KOLKOL-418252 format. One record per residue (C-alpha): y, z, x. Coordinates in pm, whole numbers, padded with zeros to 5 digits, always signed. Layout:
BEGIN
YZX...
***
This chain:
BEGIN
+00017+00018+00007+00346-00071+00143+00555+00230+00269+00833+00170+00011+00575+00196-00279+00452+00527-00141+00808+00652-00105+00894+00623-00477+00707+00919-00620+00909+01137-00333+01223+01009-00436+01163+01088-00811+01107+01441-00717+01402+01474-00500+01640+01337-00792+01476+01600-01001+01557+01899-00787+01913+01780-00737+01976+01766-01104+01831+02101-01174+02073+02253-00880+02359+02080-01014+02296+02219-01373+02284+02573-01219+02656+02574-01082+02954+02659-01299+03152+02381-01465+03480+02531-01253+03338+02348-00926+03127+02374-00626+03177+02715-00446+03225+02976-00715+03508+03087-00910+03859+02980-00787+04130+03269-00749+04436+03258-00966+04709+03044-00819+04486+02898-00518+04524+02534-00470+04272+02296-00606+03993+02252-00368+03920+01905-00253+03632+01733-00414+03313+01692-00184+03263+01335-00127+02887+01387-00038+02762+01251+00277+03111+01222+00399+03088+01618+00433+02762+01656+00601+02903+01646+00976+02938+01942+01154+03298+01881+01237+03415+01858+00884+03609+01516+00950+03529+01275+00703+03312+00999+00871+03399+00656+00827+03183+00487+00559+03228+00138+00692+03163+00103+01066+03291-00203+01247+03027-00459+01341+02976-00534+01671+02800-00894+01772+02487-00815+01971+02458-00972+02320+02199-01258+02404+01953-01006+02566+01977-00776+02255+01911-01112+02004+01603-01183+02227+01471-00838+02187+01543-00826+01827+01339-01169+01795+01062-01027+01984+01088-00702+01777+01087-00890+01451+00811-01101+01556+00602-00787+01639+00693-00616+01302+00593-00930+01130+00254-00934+01310+00172-00607+01234+00259-00644+00863+00006-00950+00863-00261-00717+01022-00206-00442+00796-00218-00698+00507-00558-00849+00640-00715-00521+00702-00626-00359+00398-00946-00328+00159-00926-00537-00150-00985-00233-00380-00743-00010-00281-00544+00192-00542-00160+00205-00579-00156+00609-00551+00043+00740-00288-00229+00948-00140-00490+00672-00131-00367+00531+00180-00354+00665+00530+00000+00692+00670+00110+00406+00887+00166+00479+01248+00503+00507+01379+00641+00216+01549+00670+00198+01913+00975+00267+02053+00984+00058+02371+01327-00037+02471+01228-00364+02627+00927-00490+02425+00687-00745+02569+00645-01074+02415+00370-01087+02207+00066-01285+02343-00108-01500+02095-00471-01632+02189-00599-01940+02005-00925-01928+01917-01159-02202+02079-01118-02564+01951-00799-02437+01748-00467-02556+01862-00218-02279+01884+00041-02287+01587+00308-02094+01384+00450-01770+01574+00224-01837+01885+00369-02162+01960+00712-02005+01935+00665-01698+02148+00468-01864+02393+00606-02083+02688+00272-02315+02644+00342-02568+02414+00101-02653+02120-00219-02810+02224-00258-03162+02094-00584-03383+02046-00687-03558+02371-00586-03899+02377-00845-04174+02410-00779-04529+02546-00816-04779+02266-01090-05012+02351-01010-05324+02501-00992-05611+02273-01275-05873+02275-01217-06212+02379-01042-06393+02070-01262-06732+02137-01578-06529+02120-01492-06379+01755-01347-06721+01635-01681-06902+01751-01925-06645+01579-01727-06701+01268-01742-07098+01304-02121-07048+01388-02179-06836+01078-01972-07075+00850-02170-07387+01000-02489-07221+00892-02400-07131+00543-02502-07404+00252-02358-07421-00106-02577-07450-00420-02630-07832-00325-02766-07742+00017-02461-07885+00200-02261-07719+00468-01972-07523+00334-01770-07618+00662-01752-07953+00809-01791-08019+01211-01443-08114+01254-01305-07827+01079-01534-07593+01287-01465-07767+01621-01072-07782+01576-00960-07432+01599-01202-07356+01880-01079-07679+02069-00731-07583+01988-00761-07204+02107-00957-07322+02418-01011-07669+02515-01373-07734+02641-01488-07403+02547-01784-07548+02328-01874-07804+02600-01933-07505+02840-02119-07293+02570-02420-07317+02791-02263-07230+03123-02355-06873+03209-02006-06808+03355-01865-06881+03006-01810-06600+02759-01956-06765+02487-02274-06764+02675-02292-06380+02720-02168-06284+02371-02314-06536+02143-02667-06537+02008-02894-06844+02111-02879-06961+01764-02521-06928+01754-02476-07135+02061-02729-07390+01924-02495-07421+01590-02199-07501+01775-02359-07714+02018-02529-07925+01750-02210-07956+01538-01987-08066+01863-02257-08330+01918-02258-08452+01561-01868-08476+01597-01905-08690+01898-02158-08922+01780-01961-08986+01470-01603-08920+01523-01513-09013+01149-01146-09093+01261-01092-08792+01502-00839-08876+01787-00921-08997+02106-00723-08721+02255-00954-08445+02046-01268-08631+02153-01175-08626+02550-01095-08241+02499-01406-08188+02307-01627-08361+02590-01469-08095+02823-01657-08106+03159-01899-08345+03024-01615-08610+03041-01654-08640+03418-02029-08765+03363-02234-08969+03116-02159-08911+02742-02269-09047+02393-01988-09240+02224-02195-09318+01907-02521-09263+01761-02647-09390+01437-02982-09483+01267-02974-09872+01187-03186-10136+01002-03084-10409+01261-02914-10430+01611-02767-10775+01771-02603-10636+02020-02336-10391+02179-02126-10293+01850-02341-10535+01647-02566-10323+01380-02652-10251+01037-02653-09874+00997-02831-09709+00715-02585-09598+00400-02724-09261+00467-02998-09059+00680-03200-08992+00363-03575-09087+00335-03857-08977+00092-04112-08752+00161-04470-08889+00228-04353-09250+00297-04300-09417+00634-03957-09350+00788-03902-09639+01022-03535-09691+01196-03361-09819+01500-03200-09533+01679-02863-09726+01854-02656-09521+02113-02359-09608+02296-02316-09464+02635-02002-09419+02848-01915-09256+03177-02246-09380+03336-02277-09454+03725-02423-09745+03890-02610-09741+04210-02711-10035+04438-03010-10233+04323-03361-10173+04439-03644-10422+04510-03842-10214+04213-03554-10283+03975-03566-10581+03766-03331-10772+03983-03250-11145+03987-03428-11302+04249-03196-11577+04324-02905-11350+04384-02910-11127+04691-03001-10768+04648-02692-10634+04815-02485-10811+04564-02628-10648+04254-02593-10286+04086-02803-10091+03864-02757-09870+03580-03053-09617+03574-03056-09392+03249-03321-09220+03020-03345-09128+02650-03535-08855+02491-03553-08812+02106-03664-08462+01936-03634-08379+01560-03575-08031+01475-03625-07864+01124-03250-07730+01045-03290-07404+00879-03520-07243+01173-03472-07501+01462-03871-07558+01466-03949-07878+01659-04102-08123+01410-04145-08448+01623-04042-08555+01974-04060-08854+02174-04025-08767+02578-03789-08928+02830-03816-09333+02824-03627-09472+03140-03407-09808+03129-03286-09983+03433-03040-10269+03392-02918-10469+03690-02616-10682+03722-02378-10832+03975-02092-10607+03867-02097-10255+03702-02105-10280+03347-01818-10133+03128-02037-10099+02807-02387-09984+02745-02616-09938+02465-02968-09810+02402-03186-09885+02102-03539-09731+02017-03772-09798+01713-03912-09490+01586-04127-09408+01271-04112-09047+01185-04428-08870+01065-04517-08888+00675-04584-08497+00683-04215-08389+00706-04169-08157+00448-03880-08153+00207-03547-08047+00392-03275-08111+00634-03355-08213+01020-03150-08275+01315-03238-08580+01551-03136-08475+01873-03070-08757+02119-03075-08656+02491-02933-08938+02753-02960-08864+03119-02789-09057+03399-03049-09062+03679-02793-09174+03931-02528-08889+03882-02783-08620+03717-02548-08570+03425-02664-08562+03084-02531-08574+02716-02656-08495+02374-02583-08629+02026-02722-08507+01700-02798-08729+01404-02868-08551+01057-03167-08653+00846-03254-08536+00502-03604-08567+00351-03622-08531-00040-03921-08567-00283-03753-08787-00556-03661-09148-00449-03383-09117-00677-03191-08867-00470-03179-09118-00182-02816-09135-00126-02649-09459-00082-02341-09358+00109-02218-09051+00323
***
């Protein structure tokens, strides 16, 4: 119970005693009867007459501003008193009664003239706060600052997003994103990044999964094989480091080929399951090297050997099931050597193929790989193929 509440009963008793005493005094005034002719006595003004000197003590004492040192002592004293009030309130039992005799008398306050600044100890794991932070010279503890994680290479995040979108299909089984739409942001952010995707020094090689790398590589190869109006600058950038070696400028399935740039393509690479699938694979090649002709080459016997040069290439075909990448059909590398008096500026390859009748319904990728056996460089292109069950589903155009 607070001390002020305990003092209320004692004050009531004191007031009652004073009232009884006053009632016993004669109405003539304090000190008994006054002699006749005596001057009236000065009225007792209470506390002003309690001093021994008999002089009236001044009721209002002038206020003197405390010094800075006194202010500091007063602040420290107030802090101690407030902490004791908090400690008393926390230590008091919840079932204490309001009677004056139920609570033990509080201990008298310490009378130190120079009280020490209170010391507050924070619990382990808890920051110092409140009066503790004000009374202590040590600043309140703050949570440990951790360095933010280094941002990942943005090309990696973008490549993962594009690979995921390229793998998605709509309700009709068509890709939700075109190859051009996937390659454009990647090539804009970092030219040649997809071309070097299988280079161990590339960040895409380390951060992307094998399937993600394959998805992006196939999309790039399809776009290079069928640019569909893409600018030459974009295609040169898309080739990347491959531009220094052999590259496939065009690859398409045809019904007839008469020469370089003279061919009749299929309206769409869609075939019916269970039926023979025959086509001519037409490939235009650029960036190839020429070497001096050899006796084993198909040279012209009427022309000196040292006046002839040869283009030495090989081509491999492989058909993969699109969703899972399983190999469905393959034709190993087949070489071709062509000799002429001067280096050729254009070159094309043709191969007649017949895909197996056992192909299941679905989408496939025919991968064309061309190797320049002179420079050692190689290039790849993808020709999409679709196998359907109903002949009416064969598309007549792109």
